[in-house]
C-alpha positions as CSV (number, residue, x, y, z in Angstrom):
1,M,10.2,33.3,15.3
2,V,8.8,36.8,14.4
3,Y,5.2,36.9,13.3
4,N,4.8,38.4,9.8
5,P,1.3,39.8,9.4
6,S,1.4,39.4,5.6
7,E,1.8,35.7,6.0
8,P,-1.5,33.7,6.4
9,R,-1.5,31.6,9.5
10,D,-4.4,29.2,8.8
11,P,-4.0,26.1,6.6
12,L,-6.6,27.4,4.1
13,G,-4.9,30.8,3.8
14,K,-1.5,29.2,3.3
15,W,-3.0,26.8,0.6
16,M,-4.6,29.7,-1.2
17,K,-1.4,31.8,-1.2
18,A,0.6,28.8,-2.4
19,H,-1.8,28.3,-5.4
20,G,-1.9,32.0,-6.3
21,G,-5.3,32.6,-4.9
22,N,-6.9,36.0,-4.4
23,P,-7.3,36.6,-0.6
24,K,-10.2,39.0,-1.4
25,A,-12.1,36.5,-3.5
26,S,-14.4,33.7,-2.2
27,L,-13.2,30.1,-1.8
28,A,-15.5,29.1,-4.6
29,D,-14.0,31.7,-7.0
30,N,-10.5,30.6,-6.1
31,V,-11.2,27.0,-6.7
32,K,-13.0,27.9,-9.9
33,N,-9.8,29.5,-11.2
34,L,-7.7,26.4,-10.8
35,N,-6.7,24.7,-14.0
36,Y,-7.3,20.9,-14.5
37,A,-3.9,19.8,-13.2
38,E,-4.2,22.1,-10.1
39,E,-7.7,20.9,-9.4
40,H,-6.7,17.2,-9.8
41,G,-3.7,17.6,-7.6
42,A,-5.8,19.2,-4.8
43,A,-8.5,16.6,-5.1
44,V,-6.2,13.6,-4.7
45,D,-3.8,15.1,-2.1
46,T,-4.6,13.5,1.3
47,K,-1.9,15.5,3.2
48,N,-1.9,19.2,2.3
49,T,-5.3,20.1,0.8
50,P,-7.6,21.7,3.4
51,T,-11.0,20.1,3.9
52,A,-12.8,23.3,2.7
53,V,-11.0,23.0,-0.7
54,I,-11.8,19.3,-1.0
55,D,-15.5,20.0,-0.2
56,Q,-15.6,22.8,-2.8
57,I,-14.1,20.7,-5.5
58,A,-16.6,17.9,-4.8
59,K,-19.5,20.3,-5.1
60,T,-18.4,22.7,-7.9
61,G,-15.2,21.2,-9.5
62,K,-15.0,21.8,-13.3
63,D,-14.0,18.3,-14.1
64,E,-16.2,15.4,-13.2
65,D,-13.4,13.0,-12.5
66,N,-11.8,15.5,-10.1
67,R,-15.1,15.8,-8.3
68,L,-15.2,12.1,-7.9
69,E,-11.6,12.1,-6.6
70,A,-12.5,14.7,-4.0
71,L,-15.4,12.5,-2.9
72,M,-13.0,9.6,-2.3
73,N,-10.5,11.8,-0.4
74,P,-10.6,10.8,3.3
75,N,-10.1,14.5,4.3
76,I,-13.5,15.5,2.9
77,S,-16.0,16.7,5.6
78,D,-18.6,14.3,6.9
79,E,-21.3,16.7,6.0
80,T,-20.3,16.9,2.3
81,L,-19.8,13.1,2.1
82,D,-23.2,12.6,3.7
83,S,-24.9,14.9,1.2
84,F,-23.8,12.8,-1.8
85,K,-24.8,9.3,-0.5
86,Y,-28.3,9.6,-2.1
87,S,-27.0,11.2,-5.3
88,D,-28.8,10.3,-8.5
89,D,-25.4,9.9,-10.1
90,V,-24.2,6.3,-9.8
91,R,-20.5,7.4,-10.0
92,E,-21.0,9.8,-7.1
93,R,-22.6,7.1,-4.9
94,T,-19.8,4.7,-5.9
95,A,-17.2,7.3,-4.9
96,V,-18.8,7.9,-1.6
97,A,-19.0,4.1,-0.9
98,S,-15.2,3.9,-1.7
99,N,-14.2,6.6,0.8
100,P,-12.0,5.1,3.5
101,K,-13.5,7.3,6.2
102,L,-17.1,6.2,5.6
103,D,-18.7,4.7,8.7
104,G,-20.1,1.1,8.9
105,K,-23.7,2.3,9.4
106,T,-23.7,4.2,6.1
107,L,-21.9,1.4,4.3
108,D,-24.6,-1.1,5.6
109,M,-27.3,1.2,4.2
110,M,-25.5,1.6,0.8
111,A,-25.2,-2.2,0.5
112,D,-28.9,-2.2,-0.4
113,D,-28.2,0.0,-3.5
114,D,-29.5,-1.4,-6.7
115,N,-26.3,-0.6,-8.7
116,F,-23.5,-3.2,-9.1
117,Y,-20.6,-0.8,-8.8
118,V,-22.0,0.8,-5.6
119,K,-22.4,-2.6,-3.9
120,R,-18.9,-3.6,-5.1
121,A,-17.4,-0.5,-3.6
122,V,-19.2,-1.3,-0.3
123,A,-17.7,-4.9,-0.4
124,L,-14.2,-3.5,-1.0
125,N,-14.4,-0.8,1.7
126,R,-12.3,-1.8,4.7
127,N,-14.9,-0.3,7.1
128,T,-17.7,-2.5,6.0
129,P,-19.0,-4.5,9.0
130,T,-18.7,-8.3,9.0
131,N,-22.5,-8.8,9.1
132,T,-22.9,-6.6,6.0
133,L,-20.3,-8.6,4.1
134,E,-22.1,-11.8,5.2
135,R,-25.3,-10.4,3.9
136,L,-23.7,-9.5,0.6
137,E,-22.3,-13.0,0.3
138,G,-25.9,-14.1,-0.4
139,D,-26.4,-11.4,-3.1
140,A,-28.1,-12.5,-6.3
141,D,-25.2,-11.2,-8.3
142,K,-22.4,-13.8,-8.0
143,D,-19.7,-11.2,-8.6
144,I,-20.9,-9.2,-5.6
145,A,-21.1,-12.3,-3.5
146,D,-17.5,-13.1,-4.5
147,Y,-16.2,-9.7,-3.6
148,A,-17.9,-9.9,-0.2
149,L,-16.5,-13.4,0.4
150,M,-13.0,-12.3,-0.4
151,A,-13.3,-9.3,1.9
152,W,-14.6,-11.5,4.7
153,C,-11.7,-13.9,4.2
154,R,-9.2,-11.0,4.3
155,N,-10.7,-9.7,7.6
156,R,-10.6,-13.2,9.1
157,S,-7.1,-13.8,7.9
158,L,-5.9,-10.6,9.6
159,E,-7.5,-11.9,12.8
160,Y,-5.6,-15.2,12.4
161,C,-2.4,-13.4,11.9
162,K,-2.8,-11.4,15.1
163,E,-3.2,-14.7,16.9
164,G,0.0,-16.0,15.3
165,D,-1.9,-18.5,13.1
166,Y,-0.5,-18.3,9.5
167,G,-1.8,-21.6,8.2
168,N,-5.5,-20.7,8.0
169,P,-4.9,-17.5,6.0
170,S,-3.0,-19.6,3.4
171,V,-6.0,-21.9,3.1
172,L,-8.6,-19.1,2.8
173,L,-6.5,-17.2,0.2
174,E,-5.9,-20.3,-1.8
175,Q,-9.6,-21.1,-1.8
176,N,-10.4,-17.6,-3.0
177,R,-7.9,-17.9,-5.9
178,Y,-9.1,-21.5,-6.8
179,H,-12.7,-20.4,-6.9
180,Q,-11.9,-17.5,-9.3
181,T,-9.6,-19.5,-11.5
182,L,-12.2,-22.2,-12.0
183,R,-14.6,-19.4,-13.2
184,L,-11.8,-18.1,-15.5
185,E,-11.3,-21.6,-16.8
186,E,-15.0,-21.9,-17.7
187,L,-14.7,-18.8,-19.9
188,M,-11.7,-20.1,-21.9
189,D,-12.3,-21.4,-25.4
190,Y,-9.7,-24.1,-25.8
191,D,-10.6,-24.7,-29.4
192,D,-8.8,-21.5,-30.1
193,V,-5.2,-22.5,-29.3
194,R,-3.7,-19.2,-30.2
195,D,-5.9,-17.0,-27.9
196,P,-8.3,-18.9,-25.6
197,M,-9.5,-15.7,-23.9
198,P,-12.8,-14.3,-25.1
199,L,-12.5,-11.1,-27.2
200,P,-14.5,-7.9,-27.0
201,G,-18.1,-8.5,-28.2
202,Q,-17.9,-12.3,-27.7
203,D,-20.0,-14.1,-25.2
204,G,-18.4,-14.2,-21.8
205,Y,-16.1,-11.2,-22.4
206,N,-17.6,-9.0,-19.6
207,D,-17.5,-12.0,-17.2
208,Y,-13.9,-12.6,-18.2
209,I,-12.9,-9.0,-17.4
210,E,-14.8,-9.0,-14.1
211,T,-13.1,-12.3,-13.1
212,N,-9.7,-10.7,-13.8
213,E,-10.7,-7.8,-11.6
214,K,-11.5,-10.2,-8.8
215,L,-8.1,-11.9,-9.3
216,H,-6.5,-8.4,-8.8
217,V,-8.4,-8.1,-5.6
218,C,-7.1,-11.6,-4.6
219,D,-3.6,-10.4,-5.3
220,A,-4.0,-7.3,-3.1
221,Y,-5.5,-9.2,-0.2
222,T,-2.8,-11.9,-0.4
223,S,0.0,-9.3,-0.4
224,E,-1.7,-7.5,2.5
225,I,-1.9,-10.7,4.7
226,A,1.6,-11.7,3.8
227,T,2.8,-8.2,4.8
228,E,1.1,-8.6,8.2
229,A,2.9,-11.9,8.7
230,A,6.2,-10.2,7.8
231,R,5.6,-7.3,10.2
232,N,5.2,-9.9,12.9
233,G,8.7,-11.2,12.1
234,D,7.7,-14.4,10.3
235,Y,9.0,-13.9,6.8
236,D,8.9,-17.6,5.9
237,A,5.1,-17.6,6.8
238,A,4.7,-14.5,4.6
239,L,6.3,-16.3,1.7
240,Q,4.0,-19.3,2.3
241,I,1.0,-17.1,2.3
242,F,2.1,-15.2,-0.9
243,E,2.8,-18.5,-2.7
244,A,-0.6,-20.0,-1.7
245,G,-2.4,-16.9,-2.9
246,H,-0.6,-16.8,-6.2
247,S,-0.8,-20.5,-7.1
248,E,-0.9,-21.6,-10.7
249,W,-3.5,-23.8,-12.3
250,T,-3.0,-26.5,-14.9
251,D,-5.5,-27.7,-17.5
252,D,-4.8,-30.7,-19.6
253,R,-7.1,-29.4,-22.4
254,A,-4.9,-26.3,-22.8
255,G,-1.8,-28.4,-22.7
256,T,0.0,-25.8,-20.6
257,T,0.2,-24.1,-17.3
258,F,-1.4,-20.6,-17.1
259,P,-0.1,-18.2,-14.5
260,L,-3.1,-16.7,-12.8
261,S,-2.0,-13.3,-13.9
262,K,-2.3,-14.2,-17.6
263,G,-4.8,-12.2,-19.6
264,R,-4.8,-9.2,-17.3
265,M,-6.1,-6.1,-19.0
266,K,-4.4,-3.6,-16.5
267,C,-2.6,-3.5,-13.2
268,P,-5.0,-1.9,-10.6
269,A,-3.4,0.4,-8.1
270,M,-4.9,-1.7,-5.3
271,A,-2.8,-4.7,-6.1
272,I,0.4,-2.8,-6.9
273,D,0.2,-0.8,-3.7
274,A,-0.2,-3.9,-1.6
275,E,2.7,-5.7,-3.4
276,T,4.9,-2.6,-3.0
277,K,4.4,-2.6,0.8
278,L,5.2,-6.3,1.0
279,A,8.4,-5.8,-1.1
280,D,9.5,-2.9,1.2
281,Q,9.0,-5.0,4.3
282,F,11.2,-7.7,2.9
283,L,13.8,-5.4,1.4
284,Y,14.2,-3.5,4.6
285,H,14.3,-6.4,7.1
286,A,14.3,-9.9,5.6
287,S,17.4,-12.0,4.8
288,S,18.8,-12.1,1.2
289,E,17.6,-15.6,0.7
290,Q,14.0,-14.7,1.7
291,C,14.1,-11.6,-0.6
292,E,15.3,-13.8,-3.5
293,K,12.4,-16.1,-2.9
294,L,9.9,-13.3,-2.9
295,H,11.4,-11.9,-6.0
296,E,11.1,-15.3,-7.7
297,L,7.5,-15.6,-6.6
298,G,6.8,-12.1,-7.8
299,Y,8.3,-12.8,-11.2
300,D,6.3,-16.0,-11.5
301,S,3.0,-14.2,-10.7
302,S,3.8,-11.0,-12.6
303,A,3.5,-9.0,-9.3
304,Q,4.4,-5.6,-10.7
305,G,4.7,-3.9,-7.4
306,I,7.3,-6.4,-6.2
307,L,9.3,-6.3,-9.5
308,N,9.4,-2.5,-9.4
309,R,10.7,-2.4,-5.9
310,F,13.4,-5.0,-6.6
311,D,14.8,-2.9,-9.4
312,M,17.9,-1.8,-7.5
313,T,18.7,0.7,-10.3
314,N,15.5,2.6,-9.6
315,T,16.3,5.6,-7.2
316,I,12.7,5.8,-6.2
317,S,13.2,2.3,-4.6
318,T,16.8,2.6,-3.4
319,R,16.6,5.9,-1.5
320,P,14.0,4.9,1.1
321,M,15.5,1.4,1.2
322,A,18.9,2.8,2.0
323,E,17.4,4.9,4.8
324,H,15.3,2.2,6.5
325,C,17.0,-1.1,5.7
326,T,18.3,-3.2,8.6
327,V,20.2,-5.8,6.6
328,P,24.0,-5.0,6.3
329,D,24.7,-7.0,3.2
330,R,21.9,-5.2,1.3
331,L,23.3,-1.8,2.5
332,D,26.7,-2.9,1.2
333,R,25.1,-3.3,-2.3
334,L,23.3,0.0,-2.0
335,S,26.5,1.8,-1.1
336,Q,27.7,1.2,-4.7
337,S,24.7,3.0,-6.2
338,K,25.5,5.8,-8.7
339,D,22.8,7.9,-6.9
340,S,24.5,10.2,-4.3
341,E,21.3,10.5,-2.2
342,T,21.1,6.7,-1.9
343,R,24.8,6.6,-0.7
344,L,24.0,9.4,1.7
345,H,21.2,7.4,3.3
346,V,23.5,4.3,3.6
347,A,26.2,6.5,5.2
348,G,23.8,7.6,7.9
349,N,22.1,4.2,8.5
350,P,23.0,2.7,11.9
351,N,23.0,-0.8,10.4
352,T,25.7,-0.1,7.8
353,S,28.8,-2.2,8.4
354,L,32.1,-0.6,9.5
355,H,33.8,-1.7,6.3
356,T,31.2,0.0,4.1
357,L,31.3,3.2,6.2
358,E,35.1,3.3,5.8
359,T,34.7,3.0,2.1
360,L,32.0,5.7,2.0
361,S,34.2,8.0,4.2
362,E,36.4,8.4,1.0
363,D,33.4,9.1,-1.2
364,K,33.8,11.8,-3.9
365,D,30.6,13.4,-2.6
366,E,31.6,15.6,0.4
367,K,28.2,15.2,2.1
368,V,28.4,11.4,1.8
369,S,31.9,11.2,3.1
370,R,31.2,13.6,6.0
371,R,28.1,11.6,7.1
372,A,30.0,8.3,6.8
373,V,32.8,9.7,9.0
374,M,30.3,10.9,11.7
375,N,28.5,7.5,11.6
376,L,31.8,5.7,11.8
377,E,33.0,7.7,14.8
378,H,29.6,7.1,16.5
379,C,29.8,3.3,15.9
380,R,33.4,3.1,17.2
381,E,32.5,5.1,20.4
382,N,29.6,2.8,21.0
383,Q,31.9,-0.2,20.6
384,R,34.5,1.4,23.0
385,L,31.8,1.9,25.7
386,S,30.5,-1.6,25.2
387,D,33.9,-3.1,25.7
388,E,34.7,-0.8,28.7
389,Y,31.5,-1.8,30.5
390,A,31.3,-5.4,29.4
391,G,30.1,-7.6,32.3
392,V,28.9,-4.6,34.4
393,D,25.4,-5.1,35.8
394,F,23.8,-1.7,35.9
395,N,20.8,-3.1,37.8
396,D,23.0,-4.2,40.7
397,D,22.7,-1.6,43.5
398,S,24.8,-3.5,46.1
399,G,27.5,-1.4,47.7
400,Y,25.3,1.7,48.0
401,D,23.7,0.8,51.4
402,D,26.1,3.2,53.3
403,I,25.2,6.3,51.3
404,Q,23.1,8.7,53.4
405,F,20.9,11.3,52.0
406,E,19.9,14.4,53.9
407,Y,16.5,15.9,53.3
């Protein structure tokens, strides 16, 4: 490759050129000239935005929300993150406590913050030490204590999964859910048959909203633990864990069964992201029966991440599935997609059946048919070699004793 002196070689220079920056101007001036959309995109990008740009947006960004996004970006420098942990602005301290790169020592210090949202961010941060979570479990604010207990149960459940124990996580997650639904039940007004949930301005409304938020966290942790079990190859255990963490509760006074997702005000990204990862793990590797069971459980619990991924007409879902799936019958279904990119991935997948490859070899899209033919020839050659050398022990070195080597 010939070096072009007009092309910047450092990541910051490349980024500035891609965003129309002035190479003679300072970094601060270049960031200042970004519009809202460009500034937001740079603040949330965890792959391409250089650390210097993230630092600059956190310090001088024109939009407050974009500055907070930059503070939560794991690629921000330690120095900039450290400079905001004592900020007078609660939102900035909360953003710092939410950053996934923050160390345990700083999180332990921030756990003593007087603000509810900062302490909640500490409890939800994956790097918070166990002893800090145990300390927060005794917090005077019951909601903070609940968040800390749920995080502790998540960490302990992951340890159980690593040991191959999937029974205890089910118990811990079910207890978390049961505790929160009891609290939700206390806030219901069953005299109002049409809408038992408290309305804005009524007593208990804020508690009701926060309890719903904790249920979202329960959903996220449950999906995460179930995904860990699935990655270990035990999909039945994953279904058991997911079902235990999404149980329903029945109350005779209401005269009905309320799914624990009822009354949600929004679908937090945390829960949807965890549900999406669980769905992907099943769709790529689990049996059709196990996938159908997860889809059924996802429908019953309004798990939006799972429902979105199981939408086989959604090309955002089908393309990566066609590329990574290891289940032949699911690949057969994906080969009938109207999306040519999805069919192209199926044609190149080593787990696609010979019958499906033969069908795709006649696809109207030339790229799909060409890749299917190549994959088909590769599979047939592998089969020929397998048949030719069937029964041959390649580890058997007998018969080579008479070979002499000269040195």
